[in-house]
N, C-alpha and C positions, 0 to 999 in steps of 0.2 A: 593787555590783549591788543594785538595789532588790528588795524582796520581790515587788512586782507584776510586775517583769520575769521573775523566776524562776518565777512561778506561771503565766505564759502558756504555752500548749501550742505551743512553737516548737522546731524541731529544734536540737540543740546546735551543729551546724556553722554555722547562720545566726547564732546568738548570738555564737559566737566570732568570726566574720567581722565582725559589727557592732562588737563591743568592740575588736577590733584596729584596725579602720579608724578608729573614733572616737579611740583612743589616738594613732594616727599623725597624725590630723587635728589633735588638740590640740597635739602637738609641733610640727608644721609651722606651725600658727597662731601658736604662741609665737615661733618663729624669724622668721616674717614680721613679727610685731609688733615684735620687736627691731630688725629692719632699718628699720621705719618710725620707731621712736623715735630711731634713729641718724640719721635724715634721708636715708636712701638712696632713699626713695620717699615721695612726698607722700600725705596721707590720701585724696585723690581717686583717685590711681592704685591705692592699696591696695583701696579699695572697688570700683573698676572691675575689678581683677583677681579679687577674691573673687566679685563678682557675675557675672563672666564664667565662672568655674569651676563655680559651682553647677549651671547647666543641663547642663554636661558630665557632672557627677557624677550628676544625676538620670537622664540618658540611660544612663550606665554601669550604674546600678542595674537597668536593664531587661534586662541580660544574663541575669539569673535570672528564671525564671517560677515564681512562688510558687503552691502549691496545697495543698489539704487532703488529707492522707493518712489515710483512714478506718481502716485497721488499727492504726496507731500513734496516731491521734487527735492529730496534730501538723501544723503547717505545715512543709512541706518545700520545697526549692528545686531546680529543675532548669535546666540550660542548654539552650535550644533553638537552632535554626538562626539565627533572627533575632537572638538574643542573641549568637551567635558573630560575626555580621556587625557588630553594634554594638561588640563587644569589639575586633574588628580595627580599626574606625574610631577608637576611643578610643586604642588603642596607637599607631596612625599619628599621631594628633593629639599625643599625648604626645612622640613622638620628634621631631616637627616643631615643637614648641612653641618651642624656643630659636631655630630658624631663623626662624619666623614673627615672634616678638617682637623679634628682632634688627633688624627693619626700623624699629622705633620706639625701642628702648632698647639700651644696651650696658653692659657692666661690672656694677657693683654694682646699678644700677637694674634690669638684666635679671634678675639673681639674685633681687632682692626681688620683682619682678613675677611671676616664675616660682613663688616660694613662695606668694604670695597666690593665684594661679590654682590651684596644687596644693591649698592649704587649702580653697578653694571647691569643688574637684572632690571631695575626700574628704568634705567636709561634705554635699555634694549626694548622694553615694553612700549615706551613712548615712541621710539623710532619705528618699531614694527607696526604700531597703530597708525602712525603717520603714513607709512608706506602703503598700508592697506587702503586707507581713505583716499590717498592721491591716485592709486590705481583705479579705484571705482570712479572717481571724478573724471579721470582721463577717458575711461571707457564710455562713460555717459556723455562725454563732451561738455561737461559742466565746469571744467577747471577754468578759473578766471586767469587771464594773463597777468604775469607779474608786472607791477609798475616799474617803469624805468626811472632811475634817479636823475 
């Protein structure tokens, strides 16, 4: 964890969520890459799966509403009703993923495509969470300047 990340006024739960999601995304990305190297899915299919998953992850990141908590002087996250609806849609899409992709792929190709979509979804969630936190920090005037090398 970089010093700049530790110094930002962000609630610990948000940090843990982002770090765990990023770790799982890295693991899934590694598995998906392994399937690609083995030739179970072509590079175009891998890129398409990843690119299709990122918007889903960005949408899933909207489950949390980030805001500035004045008493603690930190960014906090809360789940709102719209976020619950989005979460329900993402869960249904995740459960229906294999059924949906089974129309175009089967066997090892389906597994590899599912991994690429999952990797994209997890990456999109990390990016969406980061975007939300940075927006709140900027609005609150609490964003620390980036150190110059």
